[in-house]
Phi, psi and omega in degrees: 000129180287165182295322180296317180293325179296319179295317178298319179297318179295317180297315179297320180295319178296318179296320179296313179295325179294318178296317179296318180294319179296318179298314179296321181294318178297314178300315180296320179296315180298315179297315180296318181298315181294315183292318181296319182276337186262320185302316180295343184260004176281116183231158179302330181295337179291344183252023174291150183289337180240141179271138169212175186289346181272318183262339183048046186299141178259356184299314177301319179293325179295315178296317179297324179295316179296317179296315180299316180295314181297315180296316181298318180291321179299324180282315190278323186299311179300316180296317181294316182291315181294324177296318179295321178299318178297315183294322186271317190263333187246324183289142179283147179294138181083004179294128181295324180298321178296319178299321179295319180298317182292320177296319179297317180297318179294324178293317180298324181290342181259359181284134179300148184296332180296328178292318175299321179297317179294319177298314179298322179293317182289322186268299185286316184284313186267304185294313180276353177060039175277344184068183175288110187211161176299322181296316178298320178294321181294318179294321178296316179294325179296325176292324180293318185269351182303312179300323180296311180294320182295315183291318179293322177294320179299315179293324179294320178292323178294331182284346178287125183300143178296340178297331176297315181292316182297321178295320179294318178296323180294333178275000175098005179285147177281175184295314182296318179295321178298319182295312187276338182257337184243305189287308183301312178302324179290336182265003184304314180302318178292321179296316180293332175297319176294322178296319179297318177297322179295320178300316179299322181289321179297313184291333182266000185278140178233307188302310183296325183280332177296327181273349185237310181273340179088185183233022181293125183276051180232155178285124181289128179265348177207162180299340181271359178275151176275149179188151179264149174268178182298319181295317178294320177301314180296319179298316181296319180296317182288326181290330177288332177079000182258347186231047182294323178298316179293328179294318177296320178296320177296323178298321178295314180297319178298318178298317180295318181295316180297313179298319180296315181291323176296321179294317178298320178296319179294319178296318178298318178297320180294318180292321178296321180293319179295323182291340181264356181274000000 
């Protein structure tokens, strides 16, 4: 190695470590800022079953967040996985229709959330007459996360070695059986990575849900009821300027819920992967 290349290698290595350190420092700062401002303000009154101006309870929003996340995933995951299976396993290489689908998915993933919110309000809330409801918000969120799940599933299926498919075909299994018994189980870790990212996006979304699910601070008793999620709840508290302490406390709970659901998803993916070996 020449002296010039050695110097370039050292400089690149320093830049890489500096970028990693800066990223870690920003993440650590954000976590510390949220925890320092939020932990002292977590009180039992925040977990009351009913919201009022005195307690600013986050419990109704927490329940609505879990319902919203579950409904959105139930709608989006089947469409995303089946679309990816079609693109990888059935569509011919170089197919123009496949190219259009991929461009469309990439375009959808780059659209601002406020546009999704306006579409959801015009279509689900007004045209279908669902009103501001958890169901309208869930369908809007499912459209938002669909490209993410589809693309991550597609990459996960592509990463499965062709020898798995060839071995299954050699044993006499059909294409559909090979996909669901061999290929999909091997791609579970990649698929769950997309699901985890989707969960984070659902829980952190505000603009799209304000226009579709509404901002009613009550626990939804049915999918047709309006209700705010934790992110919307936190936004409303901070925008009013009167409940900043409760907003910081809500941020801590939201952080804990996101980490908890991501951990559960990772554990589930690990167990599913072990069960298929």
